DSSP file (Angstrom, degrees, kcal/mol; ACC not computed):
  #  RESIDUE AA STRUCTURE BP1 BP2  ACC     N-H-->O    O-->H-N    N-H-->O    O-->H-N    TCO  KAPPA ALPHA  PHI   PSI    X-CA   Y-CA   Z-CA
    1    1 A X     >        0   0    0      0, 0.0     4,-2.4     0, 0.0     5,-0.2   0.000 360.0 360.0 360.0 -29.6   -5.6    9.9    0.4
    2    2 A X  H  >  +     0   0    0      1,-0.2     4,-2.5     2,-0.2     5,-0.2   0.925 360.0  48.8 -63.5 -42.3   -6.2    6.2   -0.2
    3    3 A X  H  > S+     0   0    0      1,-0.2     4,-2.7     2,-0.2    -1,-0.2   0.896 109.9  51.8 -64.2 -38.4   -9.7    6.4    1.3
    4    4 A X  H  > S+     0   0    0      2,-0.2     4,-2.1     1,-0.2    -1,-0.2   0.898 110.3  48.9 -64.0 -39.4  -10.4    9.5   -0.9
    5    5 A X  H  X S+     0   0    0     -4,-2.4     4,-2.5     2,-0.2    -2,-0.2   0.897 111.0  50.6 -65.0 -39.5   -9.3    7.4   -4.0
    6    6 A X  H  X S+     0   0    0     -4,-2.5     4,-2.2     2,-0.2     6,-0.4   0.924 109.7  49.8 -63.5 -44.7  -11.5    4.6   -2.8
    7    7 A X  H  X S+     0   0    0     -4,-2.7     4,-2.1     1,-0.2     5,-0.4   0.904 112.3  48.5 -60.0 -41.2  -14.5    6.9   -2.5
    8    8 A X  H  < S+     0   0    0     -4,-2.1    -2,-0.2     1,-0.2    -1,-0.2   0.904 113.8  46.0 -65.3 -42.4  -13.8    8.3   -6.0
    9    9 A X  H  < S+     0   0    0     -4,-2.5    -2,-0.2     1,-0.2    -1,-0.2   0.812 126.7  27.4 -71.3 -31.1  -13.5    4.8   -7.5
   10   10 A X  H  < S-     0   0    0     -4,-2.2    -2,-0.2    -5,-0.2    -1,-0.2   0.553  93.3-129.2-110.6 -10.8  -16.6    3.4   -5.8
   11   11 A X     <  +     0   0    0     -4,-2.1    -3,-0.2    -5,-0.3    -4,-0.1   0.723  51.3 164.3  63.7  21.9  -18.8    6.4   -5.3
   12   12 A X        -     0   0    0     -6,-0.4     2,-1.1    -5,-0.4    -1,-0.2  -0.446  41.8-132.9 -71.2 142.4  -19.1    5.3   -1.7
   13   13 A X        +     0   0    0     -2,-0.1     2,-0.4    -3,-0.1    -1,-0.1  -0.762  46.5 157.1 -97.0  87.4  -20.4    7.8    0.8
   14   14 A X        -     0   0    0     -2,-1.1     2,-0.6   -11,-0.1    -7,-0.0  -0.927  40.1-133.9-118.1 135.6  -17.9    7.3    3.6
   15   15 A X        -     0   0    0     -2,-0.4     2,-0.6     2,-0.0    -2,-0.0  -0.796  22.1-138.9 -89.0 124.7  -16.9    9.7    6.3
   16   16 A X        -     0   0    0     -2,-0.6     2,-0.6     2,-0.0    -1,-0.0  -0.745  20.5-177.1 -88.2 118.7  -13.1   10.0    6.6
   17   17 A X        -     0   0    0     -2,-0.6     2,-0.1     2,-0.0    -2,-0.0  -0.936  23.7-136.8-114.5 105.7  -12.0   10.1   10.2
   18   18 A X        -     0   0    0     -2,-0.6     2,-0.3     2,-0.0     3,-0.0  -0.361  21.4-172.9 -67.8 138.5   -8.2   10.5   10.3
   19   19 A X        -     0   0    0     -2,-0.1     3,-0.1     1,-0.1     4,-0.0  -0.886  33.2-120.7-121.7 157.5   -6.1    8.5   12.8
   20   20 A X  S    S-     0   0    0     -2,-0.3     2,-0.3     1,-0.2     3,-0.1   0.820  87.7 -17.0 -68.7 -29.8   -2.4    8.8   13.4
   21   21 A X     >  -     0   0    0      1,-0.1     4,-1.4    -3,-0.0     3,-0.3  -0.982  66.5 -98.2-164.4 167.7   -1.7    5.2   12.4
   22   22 A X  H  > S+     0   0    0     -2,-0.3     4,-2.1     1,-0.2     3,-0.1   0.875 121.8  57.9 -61.3 -37.5   -3.3    1.8   11.8
   23   23 A X  H  > S+     0   0    0      1,-0.2     4,-0.5     2,-0.2    -1,-0.2   0.817 105.9  49.9 -62.7 -30.2   -2.2    0.8   15.3
   24   24 A X  H  4 S+     0   0    0     -3,-0.3     4,-0.4     1,-0.2    -1,-0.2   0.815 114.4  42.6 -78.2 -30.9   -4.2    3.7   16.7
   25   25 A X  H >X S+     0   0    0     -4,-1.4     4,-1.5     1,-0.2     3,-0.7   0.765  95.4  75.9 -89.3 -24.4   -7.4    2.9   14.8
   26   26 A X  H 3X S+     0   0    0     -4,-2.1     4,-2.7     1,-0.3     5,-0.2   0.863  89.7  56.9 -60.5 -38.5   -7.5   -0.9   15.2
   27   27 A X  H 3X S+     0   0    0     -4,-0.5     4,-2.3     1,-0.2    -1,-0.3   0.885 107.5  50.4 -58.5 -35.0   -8.7   -0.8   18.9
   28   28 A X  H <>>S+     0   0    0     -3,-0.7     5,-1.9    -4,-0.4     6,-1.2   0.832 110.0  50.0 -71.1 -31.3  -11.7    1.3   17.8
   29   29 A X  H ><5S+     0   0    0     -4,-1.5     3,-0.9     3,-0.2    -2,-0.2   0.951 112.6  46.6 -66.5 -49.5  -12.4   -1.3   15.0
   30   30 A X  H 3<5S+     0   0    0     -4,-2.7    -2,-0.2     1,-0.3    -1,-0.2   0.896 113.6  48.6 -59.7 -42.3  -12.2   -4.2   17.5
   31   31 A X  H 3<5S-     0   0    0     -4,-2.3    -1,-0.3    -5,-0.2    -2,-0.2   0.613 112.0-119.6 -75.7 -11.6  -14.4   -2.3   20.0
   32   32 A X  T <<5S+     0   0    0     -3,-0.9    -3,-0.2    -4,-0.6    -2,-0.1   0.656  74.7 130.2  81.3  14.9  -17.0   -1.5   17.4
   33   33 A X  S   <S+     0   0    0     -5,-1.9     2,-0.3    -6,-0.2    -4,-0.2   0.742  74.2  34.5 -74.0 -22.8  -16.5    2.3   17.9
   34   34 A X  S    S-     0   0    0     -6,-1.2    -2,-0.1    -9,-0.1     3,-0.1  -0.948  79.1-131.5-128.8 153.5  -16.1    2.7   14.1
   35   35 A X  S    S-     0   0    0     -2,-0.3     2,-0.3     1,-0.2    -1,-0.1   0.743  79.0 -25.2 -77.0 -24.2  -17.8    0.8   11.3
   36   36 A X        -     0   0    0      2,-0.0     2,-0.3    -3,-0.0    -1,-0.2  -0.982  54.8-149.1-174.8 174.4  -14.7    0.1    9.3
   37   37 A X        -     0   0    0     -2,-0.3     2,-0.5    -3,-0.1   -15,-0.0  -0.981  13.8-136.4-154.9 160.5  -11.2    1.2    8.5
   38   38 A X        +     0   0    0     -2,-0.3     2,-0.3     0, 0.0   -35,-0.1  -0.977  46.8 133.2-124.3 116.0   -8.7    1.2    5.7
   39   39 A X        -     0   0    0     -2,-0.5     2,-0.1   -17,-0.0    -2,-0.1  -0.873  57.3 -59.5-150.0 179.9   -5.2    0.2    6.8
   40   40 A X     >  -     0   0    0     -2,-0.3     4,-1.4     1,-0.1     3,-0.5  -0.364  37.9-130.0 -70.4 145.0   -2.3   -2.0    5.9
   41   41 A X  H  > S+     0   0    0      1,-0.2     4,-2.2     2,-0.2     3,-0.3   0.904 108.8  58.1 -58.7 -43.1   -2.8   -5.8    5.7
   42   42 A X  H  4 S+     0   0    0      1,-0.2     4,-0.4     2,-0.2    -1,-0.2   0.833 107.4  48.5 -59.3 -32.0    0.3   -6.3    7.9
   43   43 A X  H  4 S+     0   0    0     -3,-0.5     4,-0.2     1,-0.2    -1,-0.2   0.825 122.3  31.0 -75.1 -32.2   -1.3   -4.2   10.6
   44   44 A X  H  X S+     0   0    0     -4,-1.4     4,-1.8    -3,-0.3    -2,-0.2   0.527  91.1  89.7-109.0  -7.3   -4.7   -5.9   10.6
   45   45 A X  H  X S+     0   0    0     -4,-2.2     4,-2.8     1,-0.2     5,-0.2   0.883  86.8  54.6 -61.6 -39.6   -4.0   -9.5    9.6
   46   46 A X  H  > S+     0   0    0     -4,-0.4     4,-1.7     1,-0.2    -1,-0.2   0.905 109.5  45.9 -62.9 -42.2   -3.6  -10.7   13.2
   47   47 A X  H  4>S+     0   0    0     -4,-0.2     5,-2.7     2,-0.2     6,-1.4   0.814 112.5  52.6 -72.8 -26.8   -6.9   -9.4   14.3
   48   48 A X  H ><5S+     0   0    0     -4,-1.8     3,-1.6     4,-0.2    -2,-0.2   0.948 111.6  44.5 -67.4 -49.7   -8.5  -10.9   11.2
   49   49 A X  H 3<5S+     0   0    0     -4,-2.8    -2,-0.2     1,-0.3    -1,-0.2   0.794 112.5  53.3 -66.8 -27.1   -7.1  -14.3   11.9
   50   50 A X  T 3<5S-     0   0    0     -4,-1.7    -1,-0.3    -5,-0.2    -2,-0.2   0.319 112.4-120.5 -88.4   7.5   -8.0  -14.0   15.6
   51   51 A X  T < 5S+     0   0    0     -3,-1.6    -3,-0.2     2,-0.2    -2,-0.1   0.772  80.5 121.2  58.5  29.3  -11.7  -13.2   14.6
   52   52 A X  S   <S-     0   0    0     -5,-2.7     2,-0.3     1,-0.3    -4,-0.2   0.689  85.7  -2.8 -89.5 -22.1  -11.5   -9.8   16.3
   53   53 A X  S    S-     0   0    0     -6,-1.4     2,-0.5    -9,-0.1    -1,-0.3  -0.951  74.5-120.1-158.0 166.8  -12.4   -8.0   13.1
   54   54 A X        -     0   0    0     -2,-0.3     2,-0.6    -3,-0.1    -6,-0.1  -0.965   9.9-145.8-123.7 123.9  -12.9   -9.1    9.5
   55   55 A X        -     0   0    0     -2,-0.5     3,-0.1     1,-0.1    -2,-0.0  -0.761  15.8-174.6 -82.1 123.6  -10.9   -7.9    6.5
   56   56 A X        -     0   0    0     -2,-0.6     2,-0.3     1,-0.3    15,-0.2   0.606  61.3  -7.0 -99.3 -12.4  -13.4   -7.7    3.7
   57   57 A X        -     0   0    0     13,-0.1     2,-0.4    18,-0.0    -1,-0.3  -0.934  55.5-136.2-174.5 153.7  -11.0   -6.8    0.9
   58   58 A X  B     -a   72   0A   0     13,-1.6    15,-2.6    -2,-0.3    16,-0.4  -0.907  18.0-135.0-118.3 150.5   -7.5   -6.0    0.0
   59   59 A X        +     0   0    0     -2,-0.4    24,-2.5    13,-0.2     2,-0.2  -0.194  67.5 111.8 -97.8  41.8   -6.3   -3.3   -2.4
   60   60 A X  S    S-     0   0    0     -2,-0.3    14,-0.4    22,-0.2    13,-0.2  -0.629  79.1-112.5-109.0 168.8   -3.7   -5.4   -4.1
   61   61 A X  S    S+     0   0    0     -2,-0.2     2,-0.3     1,-0.1    11,-0.1   0.695 100.2  15.6 -74.4 -19.2   -3.5   -6.8   -7.6
   62   62 A X  S    S-     0   0    0      9,-0.1    -2,-0.1    12,-0.0     3,-0.1  -0.959  97.6 -77.1-147.6 164.1   -3.9  -10.3   -6.3
   63   63 A X        -     0   0    0     -2,-0.3     2,-0.2     1,-0.1     5,-0.2  -0.281  56.8 -99.8 -62.7 148.8   -4.9  -12.1   -3.2
   64   64 A X  B >   -B   67   0B   0      3,-0.5     3,-1.0     6,-0.4     6,-0.2  -0.477  18.7-135.2 -73.1 138.2   -2.4  -12.1   -0.3
   65   65 A X  T >  S+     0   0    0      1,-0.2     3,-0.5    -2,-0.2    -1,-0.1   0.853 107.4  49.1 -59.4 -36.2   -0.4  -15.3    0.1
   66   66 A X  T 3  S+     0   0    0      1,-0.2    -1,-0.2    56,-0.1     3,-0.1   0.585 124.9  28.0 -82.2 -10.1   -0.9  -15.1    3.9
   67   67 A X  B X   +B   64   0B   0     -3,-1.0     3,-1.9     3,-0.1    -3,-0.5  -0.418  62.9 160.9-147.8  65.2   -4.7  -14.6    3.5
   68   68 A X  T <  S+     0   0    0     -3,-0.5    -3,-0.1     1,-0.3    -5,-0.1   0.646  71.7  70.6 -66.3 -11.9   -5.9  -16.2    0.3
   69   69 A X  T 3  S+     0   0    0     -3,-0.1     2,-0.6     2,-0.1    -1,-0.3   0.649  81.6  84.8 -76.0 -15.0   -9.5  -16.2    1.7
   70   70 A X  S <  S-     0   0    0     -3,-1.9    -6,-0.4    -6,-0.2   -13,-0.1  -0.792  76.1-141.3 -93.8 117.8   -9.7  -12.4    1.4
   71   71 A X        -     0   0    0     -2,-0.6   -13,-1.6   -15,-0.2     2,-0.1  -0.317  19.9-108.3 -73.0 159.3  -10.7  -11.2   -2.0
   72   72 A X  B  >  -a   58   0A   0    -15,-0.2     4,-0.9     1,-0.1   -13,-0.2  -0.440  23.8-117.8 -77.5 160.6   -9.2   -8.2   -3.7
   73   73 A X  T  4>S+     0   0    0    -15,-2.6     5,-2.4     1,-0.2     3,-0.3   0.841 117.1  59.3 -66.4 -33.0  -11.3   -5.0   -4.0
   74   74 A X  T >45S+     0   0    0    -14,-0.4     3,-1.6   -16,-0.4    -1,-0.2   0.916 101.9  52.6 -60.2 -43.9  -11.0   -5.4   -7.8
   75   75 A X  T 345S+     0   0    0      1,-0.3    -1,-0.2     2,-0.1    -2,-0.2   0.787 107.8  53.7 -60.9 -27.3  -12.7   -8.8   -7.5
   76   76 A X  T 3<5S-     0   0    0     -4,-0.9    -1,-0.3    -3,-0.3    -2,-0.2   0.291 132.9 -83.6 -96.4   9.9  -15.5   -7.2   -5.6
   77   77 A X  T < 5S+     0   0    0     -3,-1.6     2,-1.9    -4,-0.1    -3,-0.2   0.263  97.4 114.3 113.6 -13.4  -16.2   -4.5   -8.2
   78   78 A X    > < -     0   0    0     -5,-2.4     3,-2.3    -6,-0.1    -3,-0.1  -0.510  62.8-153.9 -86.5  69.4  -13.7   -1.7   -7.6
   79   79 A X  T 3   -     0   0    0     -2,-1.9     3,-0.1     1,-0.3    -5,-0.1  -0.163  67.4  -2.0 -55.4 125.7  -12.0   -2.5  -10.9
   80   80 A X  T 3  S+     0   0    0      1,-0.2     2,-0.6   -19,-0.1    -1,-0.3   0.466  88.1 149.0  77.1   2.1   -8.4   -1.5  -11.1
   81   81 A X    <   +     0   0    0     -3,-2.3     2,-0.4   -21,-0.1    -7,-0.3  -0.586  15.8 165.1 -76.4 117.5   -8.3   -0.1   -7.5
   82   82 A X        +     0   0    0     -2,-0.6     2,-0.4    -3,-0.1   -22,-0.2  -0.984  14.0 177.6-129.0 142.0   -4.9   -0.6   -6.1
   83   83 A X        +     0   0    0    -24,-2.5     2,-0.4    -2,-0.4   -24,-0.2  -0.955  10.4 175.0-144.7 125.8   -3.4    1.1   -3.0
   84   84 A X        -     0   0    0     -2,-0.4     2,-0.3   -24,-0.0    -2,-0.0  -0.990  25.7-143.7-136.4 137.3    0.1    0.2   -1.8
   85   85 A X        -     0   0    0     -2,-0.4     2,-0.3     2,-0.0    -2,-0.0  -0.725  33.5-175.2 -86.5 149.1    2.4    1.4    0.9
   86   86 A X        -     0   0    0     -2,-0.3     2,-0.4     2,-0.0    -2,-0.0  -0.990  25.9-155.3-147.8 157.1    6.0    1.4   -0.2
   87   87 A X        +     0   0    0     -2,-0.3     2,-0.3     2,-0.0    -2,-0.0  -0.997  27.0 164.6-127.8 134.2    9.5    1.9    1.0
   88   88 A X        -     0   0    0     -2,-0.4     2,-0.5     2,-0.0    46,-0.0  -0.916  34.8-114.8-144.4 170.6   12.2    2.8   -1.4
   89   89 A X        -     0   0    0     -2,-0.3     2,-0.3    15,-0.0    -2,-0.0  -0.936  31.2-178.2-111.6 130.0   15.7    4.2   -1.6
   90   90 A X        -     0   0    0     -2,-0.5     2,-0.3     0, 0.0     3,-0.0  -0.893   5.8-164.7-124.4 157.1   16.4    7.6   -3.3
   91   91 A X        -     0   0    0     -2,-0.3     4,-0.0     4,-0.1    -2,-0.0  -0.924  38.3 -77.8-135.8 159.6   19.6    9.4   -3.9
   92   92 A X    >   -     0   0    0     -2,-0.3     3,-2.1     1,-0.1    -1,-0.0  -0.247  46.0-113.4 -57.0 148.3   20.4   13.0   -4.8
   93   93 A X  T 3  S+     0   0    0      1,-0.3    -1,-0.1    -3,-0.0    -2,-0.0   0.780 114.3  55.1 -56.3 -30.9   20.0   13.8   -8.5
   94   94 A X  T 3  S+     0   0    0      2,-0.0    -1,-0.3     3,-0.0     2,-0.2   0.287  74.0 130.3 -91.4  12.3   23.7   14.3   -9.1
   95   95 A X  S <  S-     0   0    0     -3,-2.1     5,-0.1     1,-0.1    -4,-0.1  -0.482  70.1-102.8 -64.1 130.9   24.7   10.9   -7.7
   96   96 A X    >>  -     0   0    0     -2,-0.2     4,-2.0     1,-0.1     3,-0.7  -0.232  23.4-122.4 -58.3 143.7   27.1    9.2  -10.2
   97   97 A X  H 3> S+     0   0    0      1,-0.3     4,-2.6     2,-0.2     5,-0.2   0.834 110.8  56.2 -57.1 -36.9   25.5    6.5  -12.4
   98   98 A X  H 3> S+     0   0    0      2,-0.2     4,-1.9     1,-0.2    -1,-0.3   0.856 107.2  49.2 -68.1 -32.2   28.0    3.9  -11.2
   99   99 A X  H <> S+     0   0    0     -3,-0.7     4,-2.4     2,-0.2    -2,-0.2   0.915 111.4  49.2 -69.5 -43.5   27.1    4.5   -7.6
  100  100 A X  H  X S+     0   0    0     -4,-2.0     4,-3.0     1,-0.2     5,-0.2   0.924 110.4  51.4 -59.9 -45.0   23.4    4.2   -8.4
  101  101 A X  H  X S+     0   0    0     -4,-2.6     4,-2.3     1,-0.2    -1,-0.2   0.901 111.0  47.2 -61.4 -42.3   24.0    1.0  -10.3
  102  102 A X  H  X S+     0   0    0     -4,-1.9     4,-2.2     2,-0.2    -1,-0.2   0.912 113.8  47.9 -65.3 -42.7   26.0   -0.5   -7.3
  103  103 A X  H  X S+     0   0    0     -4,-2.4     4,-2.3     2,-0.2    -2,-0.2   0.925 112.3  48.8 -63.8 -45.4   23.2    0.5   -4.9
  104  104 A X  H  X S+     0   0    0     -4,-3.0     4,-2.7     1,-0.2     5,-0.2   0.905 111.2  49.8 -62.2 -42.2   20.5   -0.9   -7.1
  105  105 A X  H  X S+     0   0    0     -4,-2.3     4,-2.5    -5,-0.2     5,-0.2   0.912 110.3  50.1 -64.1 -42.2   22.3   -4.2   -7.5
  106  106 A X  H  X S+     0   0    0     -4,-2.2     4,-2.5     2,-0.2    -1,-0.2   0.899 112.6  47.1 -63.3 -40.8   22.8   -4.5   -3.7
  107  107 A X  H  X S+     0   0    0     -4,-2.3     4,-2.0     2,-0.2    -2,-0.2   0.945 113.2  47.6 -65.6 -48.1   19.1   -3.8   -3.1
  108  108 A X  H  < S+     0   0    0     -4,-2.7     4,-0.2     1,-0.2    -2,-0.2   0.888 115.1  46.4 -61.6 -39.5   18.0   -6.3   -5.7
  109  109 A X  H >< S+     0   0    0     -4,-2.5     3,-1.0    -5,-0.2    -1,-0.2   0.926 113.1  48.7 -68.0 -44.6   20.4   -8.9   -4.4
  110  110 A X  H 3< S+     0   0    0     -4,-2.5     8,-0.5     1,-0.2     7,-0.4   0.775 117.8  40.6 -67.6 -27.0   19.4   -8.4   -0.8
  111  111 A X  T 3< S+     0   0    0     -4,-2.0    -1,-0.2    -5,-0.2    -2,-0.2   0.230  83.6 131.5-107.1  13.3   15.7   -8.5   -1.6
  112  112 A X  S X  S-     0   0    0     -3,-1.0     3,-2.2    -4,-0.2     6,-0.4  -0.311  74.2 -80.1 -63.6 150.3   15.8  -11.4   -4.0
  113  113 A X  T 3  S+     0   0    0      1,-0.3    -1,-0.1     5,-0.1     3,-0.1  -0.229 118.1  22.1 -52.3 133.7   13.2  -14.2   -3.4
  114  114 A X  T 3  S+     0   0    0      1,-0.3    -1,-0.3    -3,-0.1    -2,-0.1   0.261  89.9 126.8  91.9 -11.6   14.4  -16.5   -0.7
  115  115 A X  S <> S-     0   0    0     -3,-2.2     4,-2.8     1,-0.1    -1,-0.3  -0.405  74.1-111.2 -74.1 157.3   16.8  -14.1    1.0
  116  116 A X  H  > S+     0   0    0      1,-0.2     4,-2.3     2,-0.2     5,-0.2   0.893 119.0  50.6 -54.9 -40.7   16.5  -13.6    4.8
  117  117 A X  H  > S+     0   0    0     -7,-0.4     4,-2.1     2,-0.2    -1,-0.2   0.930 111.8  46.6 -64.6 -44.2   15.3  -10.0    4.1
  118  118 A X  H  > S+     0   0    0     -8,-0.5     4,-2.6    -6,-0.4     5,-0.2   0.908 112.6  50.4 -64.3 -41.5   12.7  -11.1    1.6
  119  119 A X  H  X S+     0   0    0     -4,-2.8     4,-1.7     1,-0.2    -1,-0.2   0.900 109.7  50.6 -63.9 -40.6   11.4  -13.9    3.9
  120  120 A X  H  X S+     0   0    0     -4,-2.3     4,-0.6    -5,-0.2    -1,-0.2   0.915 113.1  45.7 -64.4 -42.6   11.1  -11.5    6.8
  121  121 A X  H ><>S+     0   0    0     -4,-2.1     5,-1.8     1,-0.2     3,-1.1   0.937 114.1  46.4 -66.5 -46.9    9.1   -9.0    4.8
  122  122 A X  H ><5S+     0   0    0     -4,-2.6     3,-1.2     1,-0.3    -1,-0.2   0.776 102.1  66.0 -70.6 -23.9    6.8  -11.6    3.2
  123  123 A X  H 3<5S+     0   0    0     -4,-1.7    -1,-0.3     1,-0.2    -2,-0.2   0.737 101.9  49.8 -67.0 -21.2    6.2  -13.3    6.5
  124  124 A X  T <<5S-     0   0    0     -3,-1.1    -1,-0.2    -4,-0.6    -2,-0.2   0.436 128.7 -95.9 -94.9  -0.6    4.4  -10.1    7.7
  125  125 A X  T < 5S+     0   0    0     -3,-1.2    -3,-0.2     1,-0.3    -2,-0.1   0.427  78.0 141.9 100.7  -0.5    2.2   -9.9    4.6
  126  126 A X      < -     0   0    0     -5,-1.8     2,-0.4    -6,-0.2    -1,-0.3  -0.421  43.7-138.8 -72.8 150.5    4.4   -7.5    2.7
  127  127 A X        -     0   0    0     -2,-0.1     2,-0.2   -63,-0.0     3,-0.1  -0.909  18.3-125.0-107.4 137.9    4.7   -7.9   -1.1
  128  128 A X        -     0   0    0     -2,-0.4     3,-0.1     1,-0.1   -16,-0.0  -0.496  30.5-101.1 -79.1 151.6    8.1   -7.5   -2.7
  129  129 A X        -     0   0    0     -2,-0.2    -1,-0.1     1,-0.1     5,-0.0  -0.325  42.4-103.4 -63.8 152.7    8.6   -5.0   -5.5
  130  130 A X     >  -     0   0    0      1,-0.1     4,-1.2    -3,-0.1    -1,-0.1  -0.337  33.8-104.8 -69.8 161.3    8.8   -6.5   -9.0
  131  131 A X  T  4 S+     0   0    0      1,-0.2     3,-0.5     2,-0.2     7,-0.1   0.896 124.8  52.3 -54.7 -39.0   12.2   -6.8  -10.6
  132  132 A X  T >4 S+     0   0    0      1,-0.2     3,-1.7     2,-0.2     6,-0.5   0.907 105.9  52.9 -63.6 -41.4   11.2   -3.8  -12.8
  133  133 A X  T 34 S+     0   0    0      1,-0.3    -1,-0.2     5,-0.2    -2,-0.2   0.703  99.5  64.9 -68.6 -17.8   10.2   -1.7   -9.7
  134  134 A X  T 3< S+     0   0    0     -4,-1.2     2,-0.3    -3,-0.5    -1,-0.3   0.327  89.2  84.9 -87.2   9.1   13.7   -2.5   -8.2
  135  135 A X  S <> S-     0   0    0     -3,-1.7     4,-2.9     1,-0.1     5,-0.3  -0.760  91.0-115.5-102.2 156.4   15.3   -0.5  -11.0
  136  136 A X  H  > S+     0   0    0     -2,-0.3     4,-2.2     1,-0.2     5,-0.1   0.920 117.4  44.7 -55.3 -44.4   15.8    3.3  -10.9
  137  137 A X  H  > S+     0   0    0      2,-0.2     4,-2.3     1,-0.2    -1,-0.2   0.910 114.3  49.1 -68.1 -41.1   13.5    3.8  -13.9
  138  138 A X  H  > S+     0   0    0     -6,-0.5     4,-2.1     2,-0.2    -5,-0.2   0.902 113.1  46.0 -65.6 -41.5   10.9    1.3  -12.6
  139  139 A X  H  X S+     0   0    0     -4,-2.9     4,-2.7    -7,-0.3    -1,-0.2   0.893 111.3  53.0 -68.8 -38.4   10.8    2.9   -9.1
  140  140 A X  H  X S+     0   0    0     -4,-2.2     4,-2.4    -5,-0.3    -2,-0.2   0.910 110.1  47.8 -61.8 -41.6   10.6    6.4  -10.7
  141  141 A X  H  X S+     0   0    0     -4,-2.3     4,-2.4     2,-0.2    -1,-0.2   0.896 111.2  51.2 -65.3 -39.9    7.6    5.3  -12.8
  142  142 A X  H  X S+     0   0    0     -4,-2.1     4,-2.3     2,-0.2    -2,-0.2   0.933 112.0  46.2 -61.4 -47.3    5.9    3.8   -9.7
  143  143 A X  H  X S+     0   0    0     -4,-2.7     4,-2.8     1,-0.2    -2,-0.2   0.901 111.4  52.3 -63.6 -41.5    6.4    7.0   -7.7
  144  144 A X  H  X S+     0   0    0     -4,-2.4     4,-2.6     2,-0.2    -1,-0.2   0.926 110.5  47.2 -61.7 -45.2    5.1    9.1  -10.6
  145  145 A X  H  X S+     0   0    0     -4,-2.4     4,-2.7     2,-0.2    -1,-0.2   0.922 113.2  48.8 -63.1 -43.5    1.9    7.0  -10.9
  146  146 A X  H  X S+     0   0    0     -4,-2.3     4,-2.5     2,-0.2    -2,-0.2   0.915 111.4  50.1 -61.9 -42.8    1.4    7.2   -7.1
  147  147 A X  H  X S+     0   0    0     -4,-2.8     4,-2.1     2,-0.2    -2,-0.2   0.921 111.8  47.5 -60.4 -45.7    1.9   10.9   -7.2
  148  148 A X  H  X S+     0   0    0     -4,-2.6     4,-2.1     2,-0.2    -2,-0.2   0.915 111.5  50.8 -63.5 -43.3   -0.6   11.4  -10.0
  149  149 A X  H  X S+     0   0    0     -4,-2.7     4,-2.1     1,-0.2    -2,-0.2   0.907 110.7  48.9 -60.7 -42.4   -3.1    9.1   -8.2
  150  150 A X  H  X S+     0   0    0     -4,-2.5     4,-2.7     1,-0.2    -1,-0.2   0.865 108.2  54.5 -67.1 -35.2   -2.8   11.2   -5.0
  151  151 A X  H  X S+     0   0    0     -4,-2.1     4,-2.2     2,-0.2    -1,-0.2   0.906 108.4  48.6 -63.2 -41.8   -3.2   14.4   -7.0
  152  152 A X  H  X S+     0   0    0     -4,-2.1     4,-2.4     2,-0.2    -2,-0.2   0.909 112.8  48.2 -63.4 -41.8   -6.5   13.1   -8.5
  153  153 A X  H  X S+     0   0    0     -4,-2.1     4,-2.1     2,-0.2    -2,-0.2   0.913 110.6  50.7 -65.7 -42.2   -7.7   12.1   -5.0
  154  154 A X  H  <>S+     0   0    0     -4,-2.7     5,-3.5     1,-0.2     6,-0.3   0.911 111.2  48.6 -61.9 -42.1   -6.7   15.5   -3.5
  155  155 A X  H ><5S+     0   0    0     -4,-2.2     3,-1.3     1,-0.2     5,-0.2   0.929 111.4  49.4 -63.3 -45.1   -8.6   17.3   -6.2
  156  156 A X  H 3<5S+     0   0    0     -4,-2.4    -1,-0.2     1,-0.3    -2,-0.2   0.837 111.1  50.4 -62.6 -32.9  -11.7   15.1   -5.7
  157  157 A X  T 3<5S-     0   0    0     -4,-2.1    -1,-0.3    -5,-0.2    -2,-0.2   0.451 118.2-112.2 -85.4  -0.3  -11.5   15.7   -2.0
  158  158 A X  T < 5S+     0   0    0     -3,-1.3    -3,-0.2    -4,-0.3    -2,-0.1   0.800  79.9 128.0  76.2  28.3  -11.3   19.5   -2.5
  159  159 A X      < +     0   0    0     -5,-3.5    -4,-0.2    -6,-0.2     3,-0.1   0.143  35.5 122.9-104.1  19.8   -7.8   19.7   -1.2
  160  160 A X  S    S-     0   0    0     -6,-0.3     2,-0.1    -5,-0.2    -9,-0.0  -0.034  74.2 -64.2 -71.8 179.1   -6.3   21.5   -4.2
  161  161 A X        -     0   0    0      1,-0.1     2,-0.3     2,-0.0    -1,-0.2  -0.385  51.3-123.5 -65.4 140.2   -4.5   24.8   -4.2
  162  162 A X              0   0    0      1,-0.1    -1,-0.1    -3,-0.1    -3,-0.0  -0.676 360.0 360.0 -84.5 138.8   -6.5   27.8   -3.1
  163  163 A X              0   0    0     -2,-0.3    -1,-0.1     0, 0.0    -2,-0.0   0.425 360.0 360.0-101.8 360.0   -6.6   30.7   -5.5
């Protein structure tokens, strides 16, 4: 869906060839079997730094700390284009508020800047969620926006409901 969103944002005529994972497609990038790919920075940074392939842009709001030489897609004209993989914690809707609050506090504490967990994630090129995104309301808003963006991409790609 990210590639479909990119095509929509840039009007690029790109053929989408699905792969099971970034790890599965990178050998084809290195070998020159495909002209390009869109995958996670953490998956491709090593081959970029090893000059096996070249990352030409990242879909983040700012340049990556581990690769400041790589411009964002926004800097290159795809204004406002962001694409992010994320991991979050969800609980059943009827979970008591005090349990949610304890869980949220533990997550925010465990992923605070400088903690071992935060250092391990950022060492691979991951970006930590903002403090707002680490709240139930902030994460819900993030998921809603992502859901809406994917719906627009699906519609543009002709993947809507059949009537």
